[in-house]
N, CA, C and O atoms as CSV, one atom per row, in Angstrom:
chain,resi,resn,atom,element,x,y,z
A,1,MET,N,N,0.780,-0.939,0.259
A,1,MET,CA,C,0.020,0.000,0.133
A,1,MET,C,C,0.854,0.811,0.098
A,1,MET,O,O,2.020,0.550,0.394
A,2,ALA,N,N,0.334,2.320,-0.377
A,2,ALA,CA,C,1.477,3.481,-0.420
A,2,ALA,C,C,1.069,4.539,0.503
A,2,ALA,O,O,-0.060,4.869,0.865
A,3,THR,N,N,2.749,5.217,0.952
A,3,THR,CA,C,2.398,5.956,1.962
A,3,THR,C,C,1.677,6.681,2.228
A,3,THR,O,O,0.641,6.057,1.999
A,4,ASP,N,N,1.416,7.521,2.537
A,4,ASP,CA,C,0.345,9.035,3.104
A,4,ASP,C,C,0.796,9.880,1.473
A,4,ASP,O,O,0.021,10.188,0.568
A,5,ILE,N,N,2.247,10.076,1.537
A,5,ILE,CA,C,2.790,10.591,0.429
A,5,ILE,C,C,3.225,10.181,-0.544
A,5,ILE,O,O,3.839,10.911,-1.322
A,6,GLU,N,N,3.077,9.239,-0.706
A,6,GLU,CA,C,2.894,9.117,-2.045
A,6,GLU,C,C,1.100,8.873,-2.588
A,6,GLU,O,O,0.549,9.106,-3.664
A,7,GLN,N,N,0.662,8.393,-1.477
A,7,GLN,CA,C,-0.794,9.400,-2.781
A,7,GLN,C,C,-1.121,10.781,-2.441
A,7,GLN,O,O,-2.285,11.079,-2.707
A,8,VAL,N,N,-0.436,11.668,-1.945
A,8,VAL,CA,C,-0.992,13.247,-1.897
A,8,VAL,C,C,-0.448,13.325,-3.299
A,8,VAL,O,O,-1.041,13.809,-4.263
A,9,GLN,N,N,1.169,12.602,-3.289
A,9,GLN,CA,C,1.720,13.152,-5.119
A,9,GLN,C,C,0.284,12.528,-5.729
A,9,GLN,O,O,-0.794,12.986,-6.107
A,10,LEU,N,N,0.921,11.195,-5.598
A,10,LEU,CA,C,-0.018,10.635,-6.699
A,10,LEU,C,C,-1.310,11.320,-7.181
A,10,LEU,O,O,-1.549,11.488,-8.377
A,11,LEU,N,N,-2.216,11.748,-6.083
A,11,LEU,CA,C,-3.338,12.900,-5.576
A,11,LEU,C,C,-2.830,14.553,-7.172
A,11,LEU,O,O,-3.270,15.052,-8.208
A,12,ILE,N,N,-1.970,14.617,-6.449
A,12,ILE,CA,C,-1.804,16.725,-7.617
A,12,ILE,C,C,-0.468,16.027,-8.273
A,12,ILE,O,O,0.614,16.595,-8.125
A,13,GLY,N,N,-0.501,15.554,-8.552
A,13,GLY,CA,C,0.210,14.710,-10.196
A,13,GLY,C,C,1.660,14.788,-10.569
A,13,GLY,O,O,2.285,14.888,-11.625
A,14,ASP,N,N,2.148,14.647,-8.464
A,14,ASP,CA,C,3.859,15.289,-8.298
A,14,ASP,C,C,4.329,13.515,-7.987
A,14,ASP,O,O,4.600,13.170,-6.836
A,15,THR,N,N,4.357,12.900,-8.698
A,15,THR,CA,C,4.857,11.429,-8.743
A,15,THR,C,C,6.348,11.409,-8.522
A,15,THR,O,O,6.742,10.916,-7.466
A,16,SER,N,N,6.945,11.730,-9.107
A,16,SER,CA,C,8.909,12.115,-10.047
A,16,SER,C,C,8.630,13.167,-8.387
A,16,SER,O,O,9.176,12.367,-7.627
A,17,ALA,N,N,8.311,13.977,-7.739
A,17,ALA,CA,C,9.001,14.898,-6.800
A,17,ALA,C,C,9.234,16.330,-7.098
A,17,ALA,O,O,9.832,17.068,-6.316
A,18,ASP,N,N,8.499,16.919,-8.848
A,18,ASP,CA,C,9.379,17.366,-9.917
A,18,ASP,C,C,8.996,19.243,-8.716
A,18,ASP,O,O,9.797,20.122,-8.398
A,19,VAL,N,N,7.895,19.152,-8.495
A,19,VAL,CA,C,7.255,20.137,-7.938
A,19,VAL,C,C,7.053,20.587,-6.162
A,19,VAL,O,O,7.023,21.697,-5.630
A,20,PHE,N,N,6.954,19.372,-5.653
A,20,PHE,CA,C,7.617,19.907,-4.186
A,20,PHE,C,C,7.820,18.739,-3.356
A,20,PHE,O,O,7.080,17.802,-3.655
A,21,SER,N,N,8.992,18.442,-1.945
A,21,SER,CA,C,9.372,17.359,-2.150
A,21,SER,C,C,8.783,17.087,-1.140
A,21,SER,O,O,7.880,17.566,-0.454
A,22,VAL,N,N,9.967,15.532,-1.144
A,22,VAL,CA,C,8.686,15.545,0.145
A,22,VAL,C,C,8.368,15.288,1.863
A,22,VAL,O,O,7.726,14.525,2.585
A,23,ALA,N,N,9.234,16.412,1.958
A,23,ALA,CA,C,9.404,17.557,3.408
A,23,ALA,C,C,7.904,18.378,3.381
A,23,ALA,O,O,7.067,18.315,4.281
A,24,GLU,N,N,7.786,19.130,2.168
A,24,GLU,CA,C,6.679,19.150,2.304
A,24,GLU,C,C,6.166,19.030,1.864
A,24,GLU,O,O,5.416,19.970,1.602
A,25,ILE,N,N,5.818,16.997,0.900
A,25,ILE,CA,C,4.075,16.590,1.400
A,25,ILE,C,C,3.806,16.472,2.736
A,25,ILE,O,O,2.697,16.557,3.264
A,26,GLN,N,N,4.986,16.249,3.328
A,26,GLN,CA,C,4.751,15.704,5.143
A,26,GLN,C,C,3.979,17.236,5.647
A,26,GLN,O,O,2.826,17.233,6.078
A,27,THR,N,N,4.985,18.800,5.491
A,27,THR,CA,C,4.458,19.183,5.257
A,27,THR,C,C,2.669,19.043,5.809
A,27,THR,O,O,1.802,19.032,6.683
A,28,PHE,N,N,3.040,18.974,4.635
A,28,PHE,CA,C,1.522,19.431,4.418
A,28,PHE,C,C,0.767,18.611,4.551
A,28,PHE,O,O,-0.374,18.918,4.206
A,29,LEU,N,N,0.944,17.398,5.017
A,29,LEU,CA,C,0.131,15.915,6.040
A,29,LEU,C,C,0.115,16.510,6.997
A,29,LEU,O,O,-0.949,16.499,7.616
A,30,THR,N,N,1.411,17.395,7.630
A,30,THR,CA,C,1.111,17.854,8.732
A,30,THR,C,C,0.318,19.019,9.649
A,30,THR,O,O,-0.089,18.935,10.808
A,31,MET,N,N,0.246,20.191,8.651
A,31,MET,CA,C,-1.035,20.912,8.985
A,31,MET,C,C,-2.351,20.217,8.492
A,31,MET,O,O,-3.126,20.782,9.264
A,32,GLU,N,N,-3.100,19.433,7.788
A,32,GLU,CA,C,-4.081,18.425,7.547
A,32,GLU,C,C,-4.036,16.845,8.491
A,32,GLU,O,O,-4.232,15.686,8.124
A,33,ASP,N,N,-3.750,17.330,9.585
A,33,ASP,CA,C,-3.438,16.018,10.499
A,33,ASP,C,C,-3.852,14.623,10.085
A,33,ASP,O,O,-4.797,13.879,10.345
A,34,SER,N,N,-2.335,14.548,9.042
A,34,SER,CA,C,-2.811,13.578,8.352
A,34,SER,C,C,-3.356,12.918,7.726
A,34,SER,O,O,-3.281,11.693,7.821
A,35,VAL,N,N,-4.451,13.862,6.454
A,35,VAL,CA,C,-5.872,13.679,5.859
A,35,VAL,C,C,-5.710,14.200,4.280
A,35,VAL,O,O,-5.894,15.275,3.709
A,36,VAL,N,N,-5.212,12.700,3.830
A,36,VAL,CA,C,-4.543,12.858,2.754
A,36,VAL,C,C,-4.981,13.602,1.264
A,36,VAL,O,O,-4.260,13.946,0.327
A,37,LYS,N,N,-6.762,13.725,1.478
A,37,LYS,CA,C,-7.172,14.397,0.159
A,37,LYS,C,C,-7.013,15.699,0.506
A,37,LYS,O,O,-6.529,16.434,-0.355
A,38,LEU,N,N,-7.414,16.340,1.960
A,38,LEU,CA,C,-7.051,17.455,2.400
A,38,LEU,C,C,-5.661,18.248,2.325
A,38,LEU,O,O,-5.579,19.467,2.176
A,39,ALA,N,N,-4.335,17.167,2.479
A,39,ALA,CA,C,-3.262,17.741,2.475
A,39,ALA,C,C,-3.413,17.691,0.563
A,39,ALA,O,O,-3.050,18.730,0.012
A,40,ALA,N,N,-3.855,16.693,-0.246
A,40,ALA,CA,C,-3.005,17.381,-1.412
A,40,ALA,C,C,-4.455,18.412,-1.780
A,40,ALA,O,O,-3.896,19.154,-2.587
A,41,ALA,N,N,-5.292,18.713,-1.746
A,41,ALA,CA,C,-6.214,20.014,-1.644
A,41,ALA,C,C,-5.320,21.216,-1.411
A,41,ALA,O,O,-5.864,22.121,-2.043
A,42,THR,N,N,-4.503,21.573,-0.976
A,42,THR,CA,C,-3.148,22.899,0.815
A,42,THR,C,C,-2.110,22.590,-0.717
A,42,THR,O,O,-1.625,23.443,-1.461
A,43,ALA,N,N,-1.999,20.898,-0.833
A,43,ALA,CA,C,-0.595,20.788,-2.071
A,43,ALA,C,C,-1.117,21.854,-3.312
A,43,ALA,O,O,-0.422,22.809,-3.658
A,44,LEU,N,N,-2.462,21.540,-3.932
A,44,LEU,CA,C,-2.560,22.157,-5.013
A,44,LEU,C,C,-3.117,23.677,-4.927
A,44,LEU,O,O,-2.917,24.527,-5.795
A,45,ASP,N,N,-4.083,23.933,-3.354
A,45,ASP,CA,C,-3.735,25.778,-3.674
A,45,ASP,C,C,-2.363,26.641,-3.563
A,45,ASP,O,O,-2.277,27.838,-3.839
A,46,ALA,N,N,-1.051,25.610,-2.998
A,46,ALA,CA,C,0.297,26.790,-2.551
A,46,ALA,C,C,0.505,26.409,-4.780
A,46,ALA,O,O,0.813,27.225,-5.648
A,47,MET,N,N,0.208,25.067,-4.915
A,47,MET,CA,C,0.858,25.455,-6.611
A,47,MET,C,C,-0.159,26.384,-7.590
A,47,MET,O,O,0.176,26.738,-8.721
A,48,ALA,N,N,-1.721,26.791,-6.842
A,48,ALA,CA,C,-2.066,27.808,-7.953
A,48,ALA,C,C,-1.672,29.143,-7.089
A,48,ALA,O,O,-1.652,29.992,-7.980
A,49,ALA,N,N,-1.358,29.799,-5.909
A,49,ALA,CA,C,-0.703,30.582,-5.328
A,49,ALA,C,C,0.112,31.059,-5.788
A,49,ALA,O,O,0.240,32.283,-5.764
A,50,SER,N,N,0.981,30.225,-6.390
A,50,SER,CA,C,2.608,30.114,-6.649
A,50,SER,C,C,3.053,30.623,-8.537
A,50,SER,O,O,3.527,29.797,-9.317
A,51,GLN,N,N,2.887,31.471,-8.765
A,51,GLN,CA,C,3.237,31.515,-10.624
A,51,GLN,C,C,4.323,30.681,-10.968
A,51,GLN,O,O,4.244,29.978,-11.975
A,52,SER,N,N,5.972,30.670,-9.794
A,52,SER,CA,C,7.334,30.609,-10.065
A,52,SER,C,C,6.499,29.133,-9.845
A,52,SER,O,O,7.082,28.437,-10.676
A,53,LEU,N,N,5.505,28.276,-9.230
A,53,LEU,CA,C,5.380,26.794,-9.471
A,53,LEU,C,C,4.593,26.300,-10.658
A,53,LEU,O,O,4.613,25.157,-11.115
A,54,ILE,N,N,3.749,27.555,-11.178
A,54,ILE,CA,C,3.347,26.812,-12.185
A,54,ILE,C,C,3.885,27.292,-13.492
A,54,ILE,O,O,3.325,27.082,-14.568
A,55,ALA,N,N,5.218,28.073,-13.310
A,55,ALA,CA,C,6.319,27.851,-14.271
A,55,ALA,C,C,6.755,26.593,-14.359
A,55,ALA,O,O,6.695,25.682,-15.184
A,56,LYS,N,N,6.994,26.688,-13.800
A,56,LYS,CA,C,8.204,24.968,-13.441
A,56,LYS,C,C,7.256,24.073,-14.095
A,56,LYS,O,O,7.521,23.962,-15.292
A,57,ILE,N,N,6.428,23.521,-13.791
A,57,ILE,CA,C,5.155,22.514,-13.944
A,57,ILE,C,C,4.651,22.493,-15.250
A,57,ILE,O,O,4.191,21.421,-15.642
A,58,PHE,N,N,4.643,23.567,-16.089
A,58,PHE,CA,C,4.375,23.320,-17.533
A,58,PHE,C,C,5.297,24.816,-18.397
A,58,PHE,O,O,4.919,25.793,-19.043
A,59,LYS,N,N,6.839,24.194,-17.878
A,59,LYS,CA,C,7.778,24.695,-18.826
A,59,LYS,C,C,8.660,23.615,-19.941
A,59,LYS,O,O,9.689,22.948,-19.825
A,60,THR,N,N,7.264,23.931,-21.502
A,60,THR,CA,C,8.442,23.062,-21.819
A,60,THR,C,C,8.109,23.531,-23.660
A,60,THR,O,O,7.127,23.689,-24.385
A,61,GLY,N,N,9.356,23.592,-23.750
A,61,GLY,CA,C,9.724,23.926,-25.645
A,61,GLY,C,C,9.057,25.095,-25.467
A,61,GLY,O,O,9.375,25.912,-24.603
A,62,THR,N,N,7.855,25.277,-26.476
A,62,THR,CA,C,7.590,27.154,-26.712
A,62,THR,C,C,5.923,27.186,-26.673
A,62,THR,O,O,4.978,27.880,-27.047
A,63,TRP,N,N,6.187,26.089,-26.041
A,63,TRP,CA,C,4.777,26.625,-25.508
A,63,TRP,C,C,4.165,27.987,-24.842
A,63,TRP,O,O,4.831,28.855,-24.278
A,64,SER,N,N,3.195,27.982,-24.972
A,64,SER,CA,C,2.515,29.493,-23.949
A,64,SER,C,C,1.632,28.832,-23.197
A,64,SER,O,O,1.589,27.669,-23.596
A,65,VAL,N,N,0.630,29.081,-21.957
A,65,VAL,CA,C,-0.127,28.853,-21.536
A,65,VAL,C,C,-0.116,30.320,-20.156
A,65,VAL,O,O,0.739,30.832,-19.434
A,66,ASP,N,N,-1.811,30.529,-20.440
A,66,ASP,CA,C,-2.866,31.045,-19.353
A,66,ASP,C,C,-2.838,30.601,-18.263
A,66,ASP,O,O,-3.596,29.782,-17.742
A,67,ARG,N,N,-1.571,31.349,-17.679
A,67,ARG,CA,C,-1.783,30.497,-15.815
A,67,ARG,C,C,-2.868,31.140,-14.816
A,67,ARG,O,O,-2.913,30.654,-13.686
A,68,SER,N,N,-4.090,32.606,-15.260
A,68,SER,CA,C,-5.120,32.446,-14.789
A,68,SER,C,C,-5.664,30.824,-14.762
A,68,SER,O,O,-5.501,30.123,-13.763
A,69,LYS,N,N,-6.287,30.366,-15.915
A,69,LYS,CA,C,-6.477,29.337,-16.113
A,69,LYS,C,C,-6.010,27.886,-15.462
A,69,LYS,O,O,-6.791,26.945,-15.317
A,70,ILE,N,N,-4.761,27.862,-15.135
A,70,ILE,CA,C,-4.313,27.147,-14.156
A,70,ILE,C,C,-4.531,26.462,-13.166
A,70,ILE,O,O,-4.676,25.307,-12.767
A,71,SER,N,N,-4.502,28.377,-12.634
A,71,SER,CA,C,-4.432,28.903,-11.073
A,71,SER,C,C,-6.275,27.763,-10.778
A,71,SER,O,O,-6.470,26.981,-9.847
A,72,ALA,N,N,-6.847,27.961,-11.435
A,72,ALA,CA,C,-8.507,28.019,-11.618
A,72,ALA,C,C,-8.562,26.265,-11.615
A,72,ALA,O,O,-9.250,25.617,-10.827
A,73,ALA,N,N,-7.992,25.886,-12.303
A,73,ALA,CA,C,-8.074,24.054,-12.665
A,73,ALA,C,C,-7.947,23.971,-11.560
A,73,ALA,O,O,-9.057,23.647,-11.136
A,74,LEU,N,N,-6.870,24.109,-10.276
A,74,LEU,CA,C,-5.553,23.564,-9.892
A,74,LEU,C,C,-6.914,23.442,-8.414
A,74,LEU,O,O,-7.680,22.521,-8.133
A,75,GLN,N,N,-6.731,24.660,-7.838
A,75,GLN,CA,C,-8.146,25.234,-7.366
A,75,GLN,C,C,-9.646,24.698,-7.395
A,75,GLN,O,O,-10.207,24.564,-6.308
A,76,ALA,N,N,-10.443,24.331,-8.750
A,76,ALA,CA,C,-11.369,23.448,-8.253
A,76,ALA,C,C,-11.099,21.904,-8.599
A,76,ALA,O,O,-12.161,21.328,-8.834
A,77,VAL,N,N,-9.601,20.802,-8.729
A,77,VAL,CA,C,-8.940,20.463,-8.199
A,77,VAL,C,C,-9.204,19.379,-6.605
A,77,VAL,O,O,-9.527,18.251,-6.229
A,78,ALA,N,N,-8.699,20.996,-6.040
A,78,ALA,CA,C,-8.496,21.191,-4.613
A,78,ALA,C,C,-9.997,20.881,-4.132
A,78,ALA,O,O,-10.105,19.840,-3.484
A,79,LYS,N,N,-11.408,21.769,-4.390
A,79,LYS,CA,C,-12.154,21.987,-3.533
A,79,LYS,C,C,-12.602,20.854,-3.591
A,79,LYS,O,O,-13.098,20.378,-2.569
A,80,SER,N,N,-12.543,19.795,-5.273
A,80,SER,CA,C,-13.683,18.413,-5.214
A,80,SER,C,C,-12.733,17.958,-3.987
A,80,SER,O,O,-13.454,17.708,-3.021
A,81,LEU,N,N,-11.507,17.784,-3.720
A,81,LEU,CA,C,-11.319,17.074,-2.809
A,81,LEU,C,C,-11.802,17.116,-1.661
A,81,LEU,O,O,-12.495,16.165,-1.299
A,82,ARG,N,N,-11.670,17.749,-1.155
A,82,ARG,CA,C,-12.004,18.882,0.433
A,82,ARG,C,C,-13.755,18.277,-0.095
A,82,ARG,O,O,-13.674,17.136,0.360
A,83,ASP,N,N,-14.877,18.336,-0.599
A,83,ASP,CA,C,-16.415,18.165,-0.766
A,83,ASP,C,C,-15.926,17.217,-1.159
A,83,ASP,O,O,-16.435,17.097,-2.273
A,84,ALA,N,N,-14.831,15.901,-0.933
A,84,ALA,CA,C,-15.180,14.735,-1.525
A,84,ALA,C,C,-15.330,14.081,0.440
A,84,ALA,O,O,-16.031,13.148,0.833
A,85,ILE,N,N,-14.542,14.850,1.162
A,85,ILE,CA,C,-13.968,14.632,2.333
A,85,ILE,C,C,-15.035,14.930,3.449
A,85,ILE,O,O,-15.101,14.267,4.484
A,86,ASP,N,N,-16.203,16.416,3.028
A,86,ASP,CA,C,-17.205,16.369,3.731
A,86,ASP,C,C,-18.427,15.015,3.453
A,86,ASP,O,O,-19.340,14.548,4.134
A,87,SER,N,N,-17.995,14.787,2.398
A,87,SER,CA,C,-19.305,13.500,1.276
A,87,SER,C,C,-18.876,11.675,1.595
A,87,SER,O,O,-19.389,10.711,1.027
A,88,GLU,N,N,-17.631,11.645,2.833
A,88,GLU,CA,C,-18.124,10.610,3.237
A,88,GLU,C,C,-18.040,10.381,4.534
A,88,GLU,O,O,-17.625,10.961,5.538
A,89,PRO,N,N,-18.793,8.888,4.109
A,89,PRO,CA,C,-19.930,9.008,5.935
A,89,PRO,C,C,-19.077,8.533,7.345
A,89,PRO,O,O,-18.498,7.449,7.423
A,90,SER,N,N,-19.094,9.042,7.896
A,90,SER,CA,C,-18.648,9.486,9.504
A,90,SER,C,C,-19.245,8.349,10.211
A,90,SER,O,O,-20.377,7.929,9.974
A,91,VAL,N,N,-18.465,7.878,11.065
A,91,VAL,CA,C,-19.393,6.557,11.762
A,91,VAL,C,C,-19.653,7.746,13.948
A,91,VAL,O,O,-19.245,8.667,14.656
A,92,GLY,N,N,-20.312,6.968,13.857
A,92,GLY,CA,C,-20.412,7.337,15.579
A,92,GLY,C,C,-20.368,6.100,16.402
A,92,GLY,O,O,-20.136,4.916,16.155
A,93,VAL,N,N,-20.767,6.998,17.804
A,93,VAL,CA,C,-20.814,5.572,18.834
A,93,VAL,C,C,-21.743,6.047,19.933
A,93,VAL,O,O,-21.381,6.747,20.879
A,94,VAL,N,N,-23.282,5.492,19.670
A,94,VAL,CA,C,-23.816,5.360,20.799
A,94,VAL,C,C,-23.960,4.351,22.110
A,94,VAL,O,O,-23.686,3.151,22.149
A,95,GLU,N,N,-24.355,5.005,22.928
A,95,GLU,CA,C,-25.072,4.469,23.911
A,95,GLU,C,C,-26.447,4.546,24.905
A,95,GLU,O,O,-26.915,5.483,25.552
A,96,MET,N,N,-26.872,3.160,24.737
A,96,MET,CA,C,-28.252,3.323,24.808
A,96,MET,C,C,-28.133,2.918,26.413
A,96,MET,O,O,-27.338,2.053,26.778
A,97,ALA,N,N,-29.014,3.637,27.350
A,97,ALA,CA,C,-29.030,3.756,28.806
A,97,ALA,C,C,-30.419,2.766,28.624
A,97,ALA,O,O,-30.928,2.804,27.504
A,98,ILE,N,N,-31.257,1.626,29.944
A,98,ILE,CA,C,-31.928,1.054,30.033
A,98,ILE,C,C,-33.093,1.598,31.011
A,98,ILE,O,O,-34.305,1.386,30.968
A,99,THR,N,N,-32.156,2.538,32.102
A,99,THR,CA,C,-32.898,2.940,33.516
A,99,THR,C,C,-31.770,3.969,33.096
A,99,THR,O,O,-30.987,4.240,32.186
A,100,GLU,N,N,-32.333,4.492,34.754
A,100,GLU,CA,C,-31.565,5.451,34.992
A,100,GLU,C,C,-30.133,5.677,35.345
A,100,GLU,O,O,-29.132,6.167,34.822
A,101,PHE,N,N,-30.612,4.884,36.895
A,101,PHE,CA,C,-29.413,4.156,36.694
A,101,PHE,C,C,-28.796,4.486,36.180
A,101,PHE,O,O,-28.281,5.604,36.139
A,102,GLN,N,N,-28.597,3.268,35.401
A,102,GLN,CA,C,-26.923,3.268,33.442
A,102,GLN,C,C,-27.389,4.309,33.422
A,102,GLN,O,O,-26.328,4.906,33.605
A,103,GLN,N,N,-28.172,5.157,33.347
A,103,GLN,CA,C,-28.079,6.860,32.286
A,103,GLN,C,C,-27.227,7.893,33.211
A,103,GLN,O,O,-26.575,8.833,32.757
A,104,GLU,N,N,-27.341,7.570,34.524
A,104,GLU,CA,C,-26.170,8.029,35.753
A,104,GLU,C,C,-25.537,7.958,35.098
A,104,GLU,O,O,-25.199,8.794,34.260
A,105,GLU,N,N,-25.104,6.743,35.304
A,105,GLU,CA,C,-23.727,5.518,35.478
A,105,GLU,C,C,-22.940,5.960,34.268
A,105,GLU,O,O,-21.750,5.676,34.401
A,106,ILE,N,N,-23.210,6.532,33.191
A,106,ILE,CA,C,-22.874,7.005,31.644
A,106,ILE,C,C,-22.300,7.544,31.911
A,106,ILE,O,O,-21.078,7.440,32.022
A,107,MET,N,N,-23.588,9.042,32.299
A,107,MET,CA,C,-23.523,10.631,32.139
A,107,MET,C,C,-22.081,10.877,32.912
A,107,MET,O,O,-21.072,11.335,32.376
A,108,ASN,N,N,-22.222,10.433,34.418
A,108,ASN,CA,C,-20.260,10.458,35.345
A,108,ASN,C,C,-19.576,9.860,33.985
A,108,ASN,O,O,-19.348,10.707,33.121
A,109,ARG,N,N,-19.151,8.241,33.627
A,109,ARG,CA,C,-18.724,7.892,33.481
A,109,ARG,C,C,-18.070,9.001,32.326
A,109,ARG,O,O,-16.898,9.358,32.447
A,110,ASP,N,N,-18.914,9.503,31.220
A,110,ASP,CA,C,-18.046,10.248,30.406
A,110,ASP,C,C,-17.670,11.737,30.958
A,110,ASP,O,O,-16.752,12.319,30.379
A,111,ASN,N,N,-18.406,12.465,32.176
A,111,ASN,CA,C,-17.946,13.551,32.818
A,111,ASN,C,C,-16.678,13.835,32.624
A,111,ASN,O,O,-16.124,14.759,32.028
A,112,ASP,N,N,-15.936,12.090,33.732
A,112,ASP,CA,C,-15.047,11.849,34.049
A,112,ASP,C,C,-13.885,11.584,32.998
A,112,ASP,O,O,-12.867,10.932,33.231
A,113,ASN,N,N,-14.077,11.943,32.305
A,113,ASN,CA,C,-13.424,11.494,30.927
A,113,ASN,C,C,-12.878,12.654,30.597
A,113,ASN,O,O,-11.655,12.745,30.704
A,114,ILE,N,N,-13.580,13.700,30.165
A,114,ILE,CA,C,-13.847,15.172,30.092
A,114,ILE,C,C,-12.778,15.538,30.061
A,114,ILE,O,O,-12.570,15.947,31.203
A,115,GLN,N,N,-11.527,15.734,29.234
A,115,GLN,CA,C,-9.941,17.269,29.956
A,115,GLN,C,C,-10.702,18.074,29.447
A,115,GLN,O,O,-11.546,18.153,28.555
A,116,TRP,N,N,-10.171,18.722,30.288
A,116,TRP,CA,C,-10.502,21.049,30.481
A,116,TRP,C,C,-9.628,21.583,29.942
A,116,TRP,O,O,-9.583,22.813,29.909
């Protein structure tokens, strides 16, 4: 299975680490609490914001590229990654009390675990 760094590189199309170093990808992962899609979205936003990175990516021969369209496209992909996170199912645990005594026991136990 691919590492989180490799997954981010794949999502942003930088599998050969031409744009971001491994340390930079790790920083994006750290910033986004190791959520791969959010780290990839942040990396794409960084690409979109940096005209020098965009020029580096598309520096081939005599081609002329409209950088504003590239930035918009990168930001659209970043948005779709964030939207994908929002649509992923969440898991929760619910504990049901049958009697009043059980309810008080659950509430007291939960209050003891709260860190202020």
